DSSP file (Angstrom, degrees, kcal/mol; ACC not computed):
  #  RESIDUE AA STRUCTURE BP1 BP2  ACC     N-H-->O    O-->H-N    N-H-->O    O-->H-N    TCO  KAPPA ALPHA  PHI   PSI    X-CA   Y-CA   Z-CA
    1    1 A M              0   0    0      0, 0.0     2,-0.3     0, 0.0     0, 0.0   0.000 360.0 360.0 360.0 131.4   -0.9  -26.8   -4.2
    2    2 A R        -     0   0    0      1,-0.0     2,-0.3     2,-0.0     0, 0.0  -0.587 360.0-155.1 -78.5 140.0    0.4  -25.9   -0.7
    3    3 A T        -     0   0    0     -2,-0.3     2,-0.4     0, 0.0    -1,-0.0  -0.811   7.6-143.2-117.3 159.0   -1.6  -23.3    1.1
    4    4 A V        -     0   0    0     -2,-0.3     2,-0.2     2,-0.0    -2,-0.0  -0.973  22.9-121.8-120.5 133.7   -0.7  -20.9    3.9
    5    5 A K        -     0   0    0     -2,-0.4     2,-0.4     2,-0.0     0, 0.0  -0.545  30.8-172.7 -76.6 139.3   -3.2  -19.9    6.6
    6    6 A F        -     0   0    0     -2,-0.2     2,-0.4     2,-0.0    25,-0.0  -0.999   6.8-177.4-135.8 134.5   -4.0  -16.2    6.9
    7    7 A Q        +     0   0    0     -2,-0.4     2,-0.3     2,-0.0    -2,-0.0  -0.994   3.9 180.0-134.4 141.0   -6.0  -14.4    9.5
    8    8 A A        -     0   0    0     -2,-0.4     2,-0.6     2,-0.0    -2,-0.0  -0.997  24.1-136.9-141.6 145.2   -6.9  -10.7    9.8
    9    9 A D        -     0   0    0     -2,-0.3     2,-0.4     0, 0.0    -2,-0.0  -0.902  29.4-169.5 -98.8 125.0   -8.8   -8.5   12.1
   10   10 A L        -     0   0    0     -2,-0.6     2,-0.1     2,-0.0    -2,-0.0  -0.879  25.5-112.0-115.6 146.5  -11.0   -6.0   10.2
   11   11 A A     >  -     0   0    0     -2,-0.4     4,-2.5     1,-0.1     5,-0.2  -0.397  38.0-109.7 -64.6 153.2  -13.0   -3.1   11.5
   12   12 A T  H  > S+     0   0    0      1,-0.2     4,-2.1     2,-0.2     5,-0.1   0.886 119.7  51.1 -55.5 -41.9  -16.7   -3.6   11.3
   13   13 A A  H  > S+     0   0    0      1,-0.2     4,-2.1     2,-0.2    -1,-0.2   0.907 110.2  48.8 -64.6 -41.0  -17.0   -1.1    8.4
   14   14 A D  H  > S+     0   0    0      1,-0.2     4,-2.7     2,-0.2    -2,-0.2   0.877 109.3  53.0 -66.2 -36.9  -14.2   -2.8    6.4
   15   15 A D  H  X S+     0   0    0     -4,-2.5     4,-2.6     2,-0.2    -1,-0.2   0.894 108.1  50.9 -64.3 -39.4  -15.9   -6.2    7.0
   16   16 A A  H  X S+     0   0    0     -4,-2.1     4,-2.2    -5,-0.2    -2,-0.2   0.910 111.2  47.9 -64.6 -41.6  -19.2   -4.8    5.6
   17   17 A V  H  X S+     0   0    0     -4,-2.1     4,-2.8     2,-0.2     5,-0.2   0.926 111.4  51.2 -63.7 -44.2  -17.3   -3.5    2.5
   18   18 A L  H  X S+     0   0    0     -4,-2.7     4,-2.6     1,-0.2    -2,-0.2   0.938 111.7  46.2 -57.9 -48.7  -15.6   -6.9    2.1
   19   19 A N  H  X S+     0   0    0     -4,-2.6     4,-2.0     1,-0.2    -1,-0.2   0.881 112.8  50.5 -63.9 -38.3  -18.9   -8.7    2.3
   20   20 A S  H  X S+     0   0    0     -4,-2.2     4,-2.8     2,-0.2    -1,-0.2   0.923 111.9  47.2 -65.4 -44.3  -20.6   -6.3   -0.1
   21   21 A L  H  X S+     0   0    0     -4,-2.8     4,-2.8     2,-0.2    -2,-0.2   0.907 110.3  52.6 -63.6 -41.4  -17.7   -6.7   -2.6
   22   22 A M  H  X>S+     0   0    0     -4,-2.6     5,-2.6    -5,-0.2     4,-0.6   0.904 112.1  46.1 -60.5 -40.5  -17.8  -10.4   -2.3
   23   23 A E  H ><5S+     0   0    0     -4,-2.0     3,-0.6     3,-0.2    -2,-0.2   0.934 113.3  48.4 -67.5 -46.2  -21.5  -10.4   -3.1
   24   24 A D  H 3<5S+     0   0    0     -4,-2.8    -2,-0.2     1,-0.2    -1,-0.2   0.897 118.6  40.0 -59.8 -40.7  -21.1   -8.0   -6.0
   25   25 A L  H 3<5S-     0   0    0     -4,-2.8    -1,-0.2    -5,-0.2    -2,-0.2   0.486 107.5-125.6 -88.8  -3.8  -18.3  -10.0   -7.5
   26   26 A E  T <<5 +     0   0    0     -4,-0.6     2,-0.5    -3,-0.6    -3,-0.2   0.908  51.9 160.0  57.1  45.0  -20.0  -13.3   -6.7
   27   27 A V      < -     0   0    0     -5,-2.6    -1,-0.2    -6,-0.2    -2,-0.1  -0.861  29.1-158.5 -97.8 129.7  -16.9  -14.6   -4.8
   28   28 A R        +     0   0    0     -2,-0.5     2,-0.3    -3,-0.1    -1,-0.1   0.766  66.2  33.1 -85.7 -26.2  -17.8  -17.4   -2.4
   29   29 A S     >  -     0   0    0      1,-0.1     4,-2.2    -7,-0.1     5,-0.1  -0.923  69.1-126.6-133.1 156.9  -14.9  -17.3    0.0
   30   30 A K  H  > S+     0   0    0     -2,-0.3     4,-2.7     1,-0.2     5,-0.2   0.831 112.8  58.0 -67.4 -31.4  -12.6  -14.7    1.6
   31   31 A A  H  > S+     0   0    0      2,-0.2     4,-2.2     1,-0.2    -1,-0.2   0.922 107.5  46.4 -63.7 -43.5   -9.6  -16.7    0.4
   32   32 A D  H  > S+     0   0    0      2,-0.2     4,-2.1     1,-0.2    -2,-0.2   0.907 112.6  50.4 -64.5 -41.0  -10.8  -16.4   -3.2
   33   33 A F  H  X S+     0   0    0     -4,-2.2     4,-2.7     1,-0.2    -2,-0.2   0.931 109.8  50.1 -62.4 -44.7  -11.4  -12.7   -2.7
   34   34 A L  H  X S+     0   0    0     -4,-2.7     4,-2.7     1,-0.2    -1,-0.2   0.901 108.9  52.3 -61.3 -41.0   -8.0  -12.2   -1.3
   35   35 A A  H  X S+     0   0    0     -4,-2.2     4,-2.0     2,-0.2    -1,-0.2   0.913 112.3  45.3 -61.0 -42.1   -6.4  -14.1   -4.2
   36   36 A K  H  X S+     0   0    0     -4,-2.1     4,-2.2     2,-0.2    -2,-0.2   0.888 112.7  50.5 -68.7 -39.5   -8.3  -11.8   -6.6
   37   37 A A  H  X S+     0   0    0     -4,-2.7     4,-2.5     2,-0.2    -2,-0.2   0.895 110.0  50.7 -65.2 -39.6   -7.3   -8.7   -4.7
   38   38 A L  H  X S+     0   0    0     -4,-2.7     4,-2.8     2,-0.2    -2,-0.2   0.903 109.0  51.3 -63.8 -41.3   -3.7   -9.8   -4.7
   39   39 A A  H  X S+     0   0    0     -4,-2.0     4,-2.1     2,-0.2    -2,-0.2   0.910 111.4  48.0 -61.9 -41.7   -3.8  -10.3   -8.4
   40   40 A L  H  X S+     0   0    0     -4,-2.2     4,-2.2     2,-0.2    -2,-0.2   0.922 113.8  45.7 -65.3 -44.8   -5.2   -6.8   -8.9
   41   41 A M  H  X S+     0   0    0     -4,-2.5     4,-2.5     2,-0.2    -2,-0.2   0.883 110.6  54.2 -66.6 -38.3   -2.6   -5.2   -6.6
   42   42 A N  H  X S+     0   0    0     -4,-2.8     4,-2.2     1,-0.2    -1,-0.2   0.921 109.6  48.0 -60.2 -44.3    0.2   -7.2   -8.3
   43   43 A W  H  X S+     0   0    0     -4,-2.1     4,-2.4     2,-0.2    -2,-0.2   0.919 110.7  51.2 -61.4 -44.7   -1.0   -5.8  -11.7
   44   44 A A  H  X S+     0   0    0     -4,-2.2     4,-2.3     1,-0.2    -2,-0.2   0.903 110.0  49.5 -61.6 -41.9   -1.1   -2.3  -10.3
   45   45 A V  H  X S+     0   0    0     -4,-2.5     4,-2.3     1,-0.2    -1,-0.2   0.926 111.1  49.1 -63.5 -45.2    2.4   -2.5   -8.9
   46   46 A K  H  X S+     0   0    0     -4,-2.2     4,-1.3     1,-0.2    -2,-0.2   0.903 110.9  50.8 -61.8 -41.0    3.8   -3.8  -12.3
   47   47 A E  H  <>S+     0   0    0     -4,-2.4     5,-2.5     1,-0.2     4,-0.2   0.919 111.2  46.9 -64.0 -44.2    2.0   -1.1  -14.2
   48   48 A R  H ><5S+     0   0    0     -4,-2.3     3,-1.6     1,-0.2    -1,-0.2   0.881 107.1  57.4 -66.7 -37.0    3.5    1.7  -11.9
   49   49 A R  H 3<5S+     0   0    0     -4,-2.3    -1,-0.2     1,-0.3    -2,-0.2   0.845 105.8  51.4 -60.9 -31.5    7.0    0.2  -12.1
   50   50 A R  T 3<5S-     0   0    0     -4,-1.3    -1,-0.3    -3,-0.2    -2,-0.2   0.510 123.2-109.6 -80.2  -5.1    6.7    0.6  -15.9
   51   51 A G  T < 5S+     0   0    0     -3,-1.6    -3,-0.2     1,-0.3     2,-0.2   0.562  71.2 144.0  87.3   8.3    5.7    4.2  -15.4
   52   52 A H      < -     0   0    0     -5,-2.5     2,-0.3    -6,-0.2    -1,-0.3  -0.504  45.3-131.2 -80.7 150.7    2.1    3.6  -16.5
   53   53 A R        -     0   0    0     -2,-0.2     2,-0.6    -3,-0.1    15,-0.1  -0.750  10.6-135.8 -98.1 149.4   -0.8    5.5  -14.8
   54   54 A I        +     0   0    0     13,-0.5    13,-3.3    -2,-0.3     2,-0.3  -0.930  41.2 156.6-109.0 115.1   -3.9    3.7  -13.6
   55   55 A V  E     -A   66   0A   0     -2,-0.6     2,-0.4    11,-0.2    11,-0.2  -0.867  41.4-125.6-135.9 162.4   -7.0    5.6  -14.6
   56   56 A T  E     -A   65   0A   0      9,-2.7     8,-3.0    -2,-0.3     9,-1.0  -0.914  26.6-165.5-106.5 143.7  -10.7    5.3  -15.2
   57   57 A I  E     -A   63   0A   0     -2,-0.4     6,-0.2     6,-0.2    -2,-0.0  -0.987  12.5-132.3-130.3 137.2  -12.0    6.5  -18.6
   58   58 A D    >   -     0   0    0      4,-2.5     3,-2.0    -2,-0.4     6,-0.0  -0.164  40.4 -86.2 -81.0-178.7  -15.6    7.1  -19.5
   59   59 A E  T 3  S+     0   0    0      1,-0.3    -1,-0.1     2,-0.1    -2,-0.0   0.770 128.3  54.2 -60.2 -28.5  -17.4    6.0  -22.7
   60   60 A Q  T 3  S-     0   0    0      2,-0.1    -1,-0.3     1,-0.0    -2,-0.0   0.483 120.8-106.3 -85.6  -2.3  -16.2    9.0  -24.6
   61   61 A G  S <  S+     0   0    0     -3,-2.0     2,-0.4     1,-0.3    -2,-0.1   0.566  71.5 144.9  89.4   9.6  -12.5    8.3  -23.7
   62   62 A D        -     0   0    0      1,-0.1    -4,-2.5     2,-0.0    -1,-0.3  -0.661  55.7-114.6 -84.6 135.4  -12.2   11.1  -21.2
   63   63 A L  E     +A   57   0A   0     -2,-0.4    -6,-0.2    -6,-0.2     3,-0.1  -0.514  36.8 175.2 -66.9 127.7  -10.0   10.5  -18.2
   64   64 A I  E     -     0   0A   0     -8,-3.0     2,-0.3     1,-0.4    -7,-0.2   0.846  58.8  -6.9-100.6 -49.2  -12.3   10.6  -15.1
   65   65 A R  E     -A   56   0A   0     -9,-1.0    -9,-2.7     2,-0.0     2,-0.4  -0.997  54.5-142.4-153.2 147.0  -10.0    9.6  -12.2
   66   66 A E  E     -A   55   0A   0     -2,-0.3     2,-0.7   -11,-0.2   -11,-0.2  -0.944  22.0-127.8-114.5 135.6   -6.4    8.5  -11.6
   67   67 A L        +     0   0    0    -13,-3.3   -13,-0.5    -2,-0.4     2,-0.4  -0.720  36.7 169.0 -81.5 117.0   -5.5    6.0   -8.9
   68   68 A V        +     0   0    0     -2,-0.7     3,-0.1   -15,-0.1    -2,-0.0  -0.985   2.5 163.7-132.6 121.0   -2.7    7.5   -6.8
   69   69 A T     >  -     0   0    0     -2,-0.4     4,-2.4     1,-0.1     5,-0.2  -0.966  45.4-120.8-131.1 151.9   -1.6    5.9   -3.5
   70   70 A P  H  > S+     0   0    0      0, 0.0     4,-1.9     0, 0.0     5,-0.1   0.890 114.1  54.4 -56.4 -38.3    1.6    6.5   -1.5
   71   71 A E  H  > S+     0   0    0      1,-0.2     4,-0.8     2,-0.2    -3,-0.0   0.928 111.1  42.8 -64.3 -45.2    2.4    2.8   -1.8
   72   72 A L  H  4 S+     0   0    0      1,-0.2     3,-0.4     2,-0.2     4,-0.3   0.857 113.6  52.0 -70.1 -34.0    2.2    2.8   -5.6
   73   73 A E  H >< S+     0   0    0     -4,-2.4     3,-1.0     1,-0.2    -1,-0.2   0.806 100.3  63.3 -73.7 -27.2    4.0    6.1   -6.0
   74   74 A R  H 3< S+     0   0    0     -4,-1.9    -1,-0.2     1,-0.2    -2,-0.2   0.827 101.1  51.9 -63.5 -31.0    6.9    4.8   -3.8
   75   75 A I  T 3< S+     0   0    0     -4,-0.8    -1,-0.2    -3,-0.4    -2,-0.2   0.533 115.1  42.0 -85.5  -3.6    7.7    2.1   -6.4
   76   76 A A    X   +     0   0    0     -3,-1.0     3,-1.6    -4,-0.3    -1,-0.2  -0.364  66.1 149.1-133.3  55.2    7.8    4.7   -9.2
   77   77 A P  T 3   +     0   0    0      0, 0.0     4,-0.1     0, 0.0    -1,-0.1   0.737  67.2  64.0 -67.4 -20.9    9.7    7.6   -7.8
   78   78 A E  T 3  S+     0   0    0     -3,-0.1     2,-0.3     2,-0.1    -2,-0.0   0.603  90.6  81.1 -78.8  -7.9   11.2    8.7  -11.1
   79   79 A F  S <  S-     0   0    0     -3,-1.6     2,-0.1    -6,-0.2    -3,-0.1  -0.757  88.5-107.7 -99.8 145.0    7.8    9.4  -12.5
   80   80 A D        -     0   0    0     -2,-0.3    -2,-0.1     1,-0.1    -1,-0.1  -0.406  30.2-121.6 -68.9 140.3    5.9   12.7  -11.9
   81   81 A L        -     0   0    0     -2,-0.1    -1,-0.1    -4,-0.1     2,-0.1  -0.536  34.2-103.9 -74.3 147.2    2.9   12.6   -9.6
   82   82 A P        -     0   0    0      0, 0.0     2,-0.3     0, 0.0    -1,-0.1  -0.390  39.7-158.0 -67.9 152.8   -0.3   13.8  -11.2
   83   83 A S        -     0   0    0     -3,-0.1    -3,-0.0    -2,-0.1     0, 0.0  -0.947  12.4-150.4-132.6 155.9   -1.4   17.3  -10.1
   84   84 A V        -     0   0    0     -2,-0.3     2,-0.1     2,-0.0     0, 0.0  -0.985  22.3-129.7-125.4 120.1   -4.7   19.1  -10.1
   85   85 A P        -     0   0    0      0, 0.0     2,-0.4     0, 0.0    -2,-0.0  -0.453  27.3-165.4 -68.9 140.2   -4.7   22.8  -10.5
   86   86 A T        -     0   0    0     -2,-0.1     2,-0.5     2,-0.0    -2,-0.0  -0.955  12.6-156.7-126.6 147.0   -6.7   24.6   -7.8
   87   87 A T        -     0   0    0     -2,-0.4     2,-0.4     0, 0.0     0, 0.0  -0.990  13.7-162.0-122.0 130.2   -8.0   28.2   -7.7
   88   88 A W        -     0   0    0     -2,-0.5     2,-0.2     4,-0.0    -2,-0.0  -0.875  13.2-132.2-113.4 141.6   -8.7   29.7   -4.3
   89   89 A T     >  -     0   0    0     -2,-0.4     4,-2.3     1,-0.1     5,-0.2  -0.483  30.9-109.6 -81.3 162.6  -10.8   32.7   -3.6
   90   90 A L  H  > S+     0   0    0      1,-0.2     4,-2.5     2,-0.2     5,-0.2   0.883 121.1  55.2 -59.1 -38.4   -9.4   35.3   -1.2
   91   91 A E  H  > S+     0   0    0      1,-0.2     4,-2.1     2,-0.2    -1,-0.2   0.902 107.8  48.2 -62.5 -42.0  -12.0   34.2    1.4
   92   92 A E  H  > S+     0   0    0      2,-0.2     4,-2.4     1,-0.2    -2,-0.2   0.907 111.4  49.8 -65.9 -41.9  -10.8   30.6    1.2
   93   93 A I  H  X S+     0   0    0     -4,-2.3     4,-2.5     1,-0.2    -2,-0.2   0.917 111.4  48.7 -63.3 -43.0   -7.1   31.7    1.6
   94   94 A E  H  X S+     0   0    0     -4,-2.5     4,-2.4     2,-0.2    -1,-0.2   0.887 110.2  52.3 -63.5 -38.5   -8.0   33.8    4.6
   95   95 A S  H  X S+     0   0    0     -4,-2.1     4,-2.4     2,-0.2    -2,-0.2   0.920 110.7  46.5 -63.7 -44.5   -9.9   30.9    6.1
   96   96 A V  H  X S+     0   0    0     -4,-2.4     4,-2.7     1,-0.2     5,-0.2   0.915 111.7  52.4 -63.8 -42.6   -7.0   28.5    5.7
   97   97 A G  H  X S+     0   0    0     -4,-2.5     4,-1.2     1,-0.2    -2,-0.2   0.904 110.1  48.2 -58.9 -42.0   -4.7   31.2    7.1
   98   98 A K  H  X S+     0   0    0     -4,-2.4     4,-0.6     1,-0.2     3,-0.3   0.922 112.8  48.0 -64.3 -45.1   -6.9   31.6   10.2
   99   99 A L  H >< S+     0   0    0     -4,-2.4     3,-0.6     1,-0.2    -2,-0.2   0.894 113.0  47.4 -64.2 -40.4   -7.1   27.8   10.7
  100  100 A T  H 3< S+     0   0    0     -4,-2.7    -1,-0.2     1,-0.2    -2,-0.2   0.691 108.9  54.1 -78.0 -17.3   -3.4   27.3   10.4
  101  101 A S  H 3< S+     0   0    0     -4,-1.2    -1,-0.2    -3,-0.3    -2,-0.2   0.547  89.1  97.3 -92.9  -6.5   -2.5   30.1   12.7
  102  102 A Q  S << S-     0   0    0     -4,-0.6     2,-0.1    -3,-0.6    -3,-0.0  -0.416  87.3 -95.3 -77.4 156.6   -4.7   28.9   15.6
  103  103 A D        -     0   0    0      1,-0.1    -1,-0.1    -2,-0.1    -2,-0.1  -0.457  47.3-104.7 -66.0 143.5   -3.2   26.9   18.5
  104  104 A L        -     0   0    0     -2,-0.1    -1,-0.1     1,-0.1     2,-0.1  -0.475  36.4-115.9 -70.0 139.1   -3.6   23.1   18.0
  105  105 A P        -     0   0    0      0, 0.0    -1,-0.1     0, 0.0     3,-0.1  -0.393  33.2-100.7 -71.5 154.5   -6.4   21.6   20.1
  106  106 A K        -     0   0    0      1,-0.1     2,-0.1    -2,-0.1     0, 0.0  -0.499  45.1-101.3 -70.8 142.9   -5.4   19.0   22.7
  107  107 A P        -     0   0    0      0, 0.0    -1,-0.1     0, 0.0     2,-0.1  -0.392  38.3-119.5 -66.0 143.7   -6.0   15.4   21.6
  108  108 A T     >  -     0   0    0      1,-0.1     4,-2.4    -2,-0.1     5,-0.2  -0.357  21.5-110.4 -77.9 162.6   -9.1   13.8   23.0
  109  109 A E  H  > S+     0   0    0      1,-0.2     4,-2.7     2,-0.2     5,-0.2   0.892 120.0  55.7 -58.5 -40.3   -9.1   10.7   25.1
  110  110 A H  H  > S+     0   0    0      1,-0.2     4,-2.3     2,-0.2    -1,-0.2   0.916 108.8  46.4 -59.8 -44.8  -10.6    8.7   22.3
  111  111 A L  H  > S+     0   0    0      2,-0.2     4,-2.6     1,-0.2     5,-0.2   0.910 111.4  51.5 -65.5 -42.2   -7.9    9.8   19.9
  112  112 A I  H  X S+     0   0    0     -4,-2.4     4,-2.0     2,-0.2    -2,-0.2   0.923 111.5  47.2 -61.1 -44.7   -5.2    9.0   22.4
  113  113 A R  H  X S+     0   0    0     -4,-2.7     4,-1.2     1,-0.2    -1,-0.2   0.916 112.2  50.5 -62.5 -42.4   -6.6    5.5   23.0
  114  114 A A  H  X S+     0   0    0     -4,-2.3     4,-0.6     1,-0.2     3,-0.3   0.903 111.7  46.9 -63.7 -41.3   -6.9    4.9   19.2
  115  115 A M  H >< S+     0   0    0     -4,-2.6     3,-0.7     1,-0.2    -1,-0.2   0.839 107.0  57.4 -70.8 -32.4   -3.3    5.9   18.6
  116  116 A N  H 3< S+     0   0    0     -4,-2.0    -1,-0.2     1,-0.2    -2,-0.2   0.788 100.6  58.8 -67.8 -26.1   -2.0    3.7   21.5
  117  117 A R  H 3<        0   0    0     -4,-1.2    -1,-0.2    -3,-0.3    -2,-0.2   0.711 360.0 360.0 -74.6 -19.8   -3.6    0.7   19.8
  118  118 A R    <<        0   0    0     -3,-0.7    -1,-0.3    -4,-0.6    -2,-0.2   0.490 360.0 360.0 -75.1 360.0   -1.5    1.3   16.7
């Protein structure tokens, strides 16, 4: 089998997550982990294209959480996005109103540098 070299720069926190997942899954190399991650993402894409939802279910069969990402929803635009009903108190609504009516703060130097790196 022919292979292709792949290199990626990860943030320190992402590298720590990667190493932790590799240890939990007992995956010996980053190449093996990437192959498994690609297989999982490939499955998720195929499921969304079919209009299926990707969810976790507890032992009693109750839906706990649904996986929703912009990338997966883009490939299934004809299907409705899940929604979660929310109820807001008057105090919460007033707080949001106050926050949204304030002048936006100036971006910090740190934020400007971070955005310039993108």
